[in-house]
DRENFISE-227060 format. One record per residue: residue number from 1; x, y, z of N, C-alpha, C in turn; residue in three letters. Coordinates in steps of 0.02 Angstrom, whole numbers, m for minus. Each point is the difference from the previous one (the first is absolute). Layout:
{site NUM {X Y Z} {X Y Z} {X Y Z} 'ala'}
...
END
This chain:
{site 1 {m1630 m60 586} {m50 41 33} {30 30 63} 'met'}
{site 2 {m11 64 10} {26 35 58} {m48 m8 59} 'met'}
{site 3 {26 m23 57} {m44 m8 58} {m29 67 22} 'pro'}
{site 4 {m64 m1 17} {m33 62 21} {14 17 73} 'ser'}
{site 5 {39 m42 34} {14 12 71} {58 49 10} 'thr'}
{site 6 {37 19 m53} {54 48 7} {m28 69 14} 'phe'}
{site 7 {28 35 49} {m23 69 10} {16 42 m62} 'pro'}
{site 8 {m43 45 m16} {8 41 m60} {66 39 2} 'arg'}
{site 9 {22 22 58} {60 41 3} {64 m37 m20} 'lys'}
{site 10 {m1 m66 m3} {60 m36 m19} {9 m5 m75} 'thr'}
{site 11 {m51 20 m38} {4 m2 m73} {28 67 m22} 'ile'}
{site 12 {57 0 m36} {28 64 m21} {m47 38 m47} 'pro'}
{site 13 {m3 65 10} {m43 42 m42} {43 30 m56} 'lys'}
{site 14 {m5 m27 m59} {39 25 m56} {m18 71 m17} 'lys'}
{site 15 {m63 19 7} {m22 67 m17} {39 53 40} 'lys'}
{site 16 {6 m9 66} {35 50 40} {74 2 m18} 'ser'}
{site 17 {29 m58 m18} {69 0 m20} {10 40 m64} 'gln'}
{site 18 {m45 m8 m46} {5 37 m63} {m11 75 13} 'arg'}
{site 19 {m49 16 40} {m13 71 14} {60 32 34} 'glu'}
{site 20 {31 m36 45} {58 28 35} {59 9 m48} 'ser'}
{site 21 {8 m43 m49} {55 9 m48} {m15 59 m46} 'ser'}
{site 22 {m64 11 m17} {m19 58 m40} {12 64 39} 'ile'}
{site 23 {m16 m2 64} {11 58 43} {74 16 7} 'glu'}
{site 24 {41 m52 9} {73 10 5} {28 29 m64} 'ala'}
{site 25 {m25 m23 m57} {23 26 m64} {m19 74 m7} 'tyr'}
{site 26 {m62 17 18} {m21 70 m3} {47 44 41} 'leu'}
{site 27 {14 m21 60} {43 39 44} {69 11 m31} 'lys'}
{site 28 {29 m54 m27} {66 4 m32} {m2 45 m61} 'gln'}
{site 29 {m52 m6 m40} {m7 39 m61} {m5 75 15} 'arg'}
{site 30 {m41 16 49} {m9 71 18} {64 30 26} 'ile'}
{site 31 {37 m38 40} {65 25 25} {49 9 m57} 'his'}
{site 32 {m2 m45 m50} {45 6 m58} {m12 64 m39} 'thr'}
{site 33 {m63 21 m5} {m14 62 m37} {2 62 44} 'ile'}
{site 34 {23 m9 62} {12 58 44} {m59 21 42} 'gly'}
{site 35 {m50 m43 7} {m58 17 40} {m1 m35 67} 'gly'}
{site 36 {m54 8 34} {m12 m33 64} {m64 m42 m5} 'glu'}
{site 37 {1 m56 33} {m57 m46 m2} {m17 m19 72} 'cys'}
{site 38 {m49 34 27} {m18 m9 70} {m53 m54 8} 'phe'}
{site 39 {10 m44 48} {m53 m46 20} {m50 41 38} 'lys'}
{site 40 {m63 m4 m21} {m49 43 31} {m52 m41 38} 'phe'}
{site 41 {m9 17 64} {m50 m32 42} {m39 56 34} 'val'}
{site 42 {m65 m6 m2} {m43 50 31} {m44 m34 52} 'ser'}
{site 43 {21 0 63} {m39 m34 52} {m72 24 1} 'pro'}
{site 44 {m45 m48 4} {m70 16 4} {m34 11 m68} 'gly'}
{site 45 {38 m4 m53} {m28 9 m68} {15 m62 m41} 'arg'}
{site 46 {m50 m27 m32} {10 m57 m44} {0 24 m72} 'val'}
{site 47 {37 m36 m43} {0 15 m71} {52 48 m24} 'gly'}
{site 48 {42 26 45} {51 48 m20} {53 m36 m41} 'val'}
{site 49 {23 29 m56} {52 m33 m41} {62 m18 40} 'pro'}
{site 50 {36 m51 m26} {58 m29 34} {60 48 5} 'asp'}
{site 51 {13 36 m54} {61 40 m4} {m16 71 m23} 'arg'}
{site 52 {40 47 25} {m3 69 m21} {67 15 m34} 'leu'}
{site 53 {m3 14 m64} {60 12 m40} {8 75 m12} 'val'}
{site 54 {59 25 15} {16 70 m12} {59 1 m49} 'val'}
{site 55 {m13 30 m59} {50 2 m53} {35 67 m4} 'leu'}
{site 56 {60 1 m29} {34 64 m10} {m47 47 m39} 'pro'}
{site 57 {0 63 20} {m44 48 m32} {m65 9 37} 'gly'}
{site 58 {m11 m39 53} {m58 10 43} {m61 m42 m16} 'gly'}
{site 59 {3 m44 m50} {m58 m42 m15} {m10 m51 56} 'glu'}
{site 60 {m63 m8 22} {m17 m47 53} {m52 m49 m28} 'val'}
{site 61 {12 m65 10} {m45 m51 m26} {m14 m50 55} 'ile'}
{site 62 {m63 m15 10} {m21 m52 47} {m1 m66 m39} 'trp'}
{site 63 {33 m51 25} {5 m64 m35} {m31 m56 40} 'cys'}
{site 64 {m46 m35 m32} {m30 m61 28} {31 m58 m37} 'glu'}
{site 65 {29 m46 35} {33 m57 m31} {m41 m63 11} 'leu'}
{site 66 {m6 m39 m53} {m38 m62 1} {39 m55 m34} 'lys'}
{site 67 {m9 m60 24} {28 m58 m35} {m39 m9 m65} 'ala'}
{site 68 {30 m31 m50} {m38 m13 m61} {m65 m36 16} 'pro'}
{site 69 {m55 26 m27} {m66 m28 14} {m32 27 63} 'gly'}
{site 70 {37 41 38} {m28 30 61} {m53 51 m17} 'gly'}
{site 71 {m43 13 48} {m55 46 m12} {1 57 50} 'lys'}
{site 72 {m22 58 m23} {m7 58 43} {m65 m10 40} 'val'}
{site 73 {4 5 65} {m59 m9 43} {m45 62 m4} 'ser'}
{site 74 {m61 m8 25} {m47 56 3} {28 60 38} 'gly'}
{site 75 {25 m10 61} {29 57 37} {59 32 m37} 'pro'}
{site 76 {41 m41 m34} {56 28 m38} {m26 43 m58} 'gln'}
{site 77 {m50 m26 m36} {m28 38 m56} {m29 66 23} 'ala'}
{site 78 {m34 0 57} {m29 62 27} {56 50 20} 'arg'}
{site 79 {52 m26 31} {56 43 20} {35 28 m62} 'cys'}
{site 80 {10 m42 m50} {33 23 m62} {m42 55 m33} 'his'}
{site 81 {m66 m9 m1} {m44 51 m30} {5 65 39} 'lys'}
{site 82 {m1 m5 66} {5 61 42} {66 37 m14} 'arg'}
{site 83 {55 m37 m4} {64 31 m15} {0 33 m69} 'leu'}
{site 84 {m29 m35 m49} {m5 29 m68} {m43 62 0} 'lys'}
{site 85 {m55 0 40} {m42 59 6} {39 59 29} 'asp'}
{site 86 {52 m15 38} {43 52 29} {59 15 m45} 'leu'}
{site 87 {m5 m20 m64} {50 9 m53} {67 m35 15} 'thr'}
{site 88 {m3 m55 35} {59 m40 12} {3 m55 m52} 'gln'}
{site 89 {60 m18 m20} {9 m54 m48} {5 m66 38} 'glu'}
{site 90 {m40 m49 m21} {0 m66 31} {11 m51 m55} 'val'}
{site 91 {47 m45 10} {15 m52 m49} {m4 m68 34} 'arg'}
{site 92 {m32 m47 m32} {m2 m69 23} {44 m40 m48} 'val'}
{site 93 {48 m37 28} {47 m37 m41} {1 m73 21} 'met'}
{site 94 {m3 m43 m51} {m2 m72 11} {64 m36 m21} 'trp'}
{site 95 {49 36 m28} {59 m35 m25} {61 46 m3} 'ser'}
{site 96 {57 m31 m5} {63 38 m7} {0 36 m67} 'ile'}
{site 97 {m27 m30 m52} {m1 33 m66} {m42 64 2} 'ser'}
{site 98 {m54 1 39} {m39 61 8} {42 54 35} 'gln'}
{site 99 {36 m20 51} {43 47 36} {51 30 m48} 'ile'}
{site 100 {30 m41 m43} {49 25 m48} {m32 50 m48} 'lys'}
{site 101 {m62 m13 m22} {m34 47 m45} {m18 65 36} 'arg'}
{site 102 {m26 m4 60} {m21 59 37} {59 43 22} 'tyr'}
{site 103 {56 m32 17} {59 35 25} {61 m17 m43} 'phe'}
{site 104 {3 27 m61} {55 m17 m45} {67 29 23} 'pro'}
{site 105 {53 m34 m20} {68 23 11} {28 15 m69} 'ile'}
{site 106 {25 61 m8} {23 23 m66} {52 m46 m32} 'glu'}
{site 107 {46 m26 39} {53 m43 m27} {m30 m63 m30} 'glu'}
{site 108 {m53 m27 32} {m33 m60 m25} {m35 14 m66} 'glu'}
{site 109 {m32 59 m5} {m35 18 m61} {49 6 m58} 'glu'}
{site 110 {59 30 12} {50 7 m52} {26 m68 m22} 'ala'}
{site 111 {10 m45 47} {23 m68 m17} {m52 m38 m40} 'ala'}
{site 112 {m64 11 15} {m54 m34 m38} {m3 25 m71} 'asp'}
{site 113 {20 62 m14} {m2 28 m67} {61 m21 m42} 'asp'}
{site 114 {46 m35 30} {59 m23 m36} {54 53 m5} 'gly'}
{site 115 {m4 53 40} {50 53 m1} {55 m14 49} 'cys'}
END
């Protein structure tokens, strides 16, 4: 039994560790395909997606990253809807496999086909 006298901050948060590894993978993946992956912070606004991805050819995607099982908060959902209403693409990703599907690399696709 774990004593309840330990301060909460001393217990490692696995969720944030997983989310940070997903975020690091997204950044690496976007750079590999020749894009930019900006950490986005909007002071005074809650719910803004974590990353702004700019791909070759001018495509811009707002990315919200969550640990597996993570949930989009109310303010995040409202911000995502507002961005979509402005014809912006918003993607919420919970795993590295989702990132691979959303941002494919042609060499990987060819290798998967056995070519």
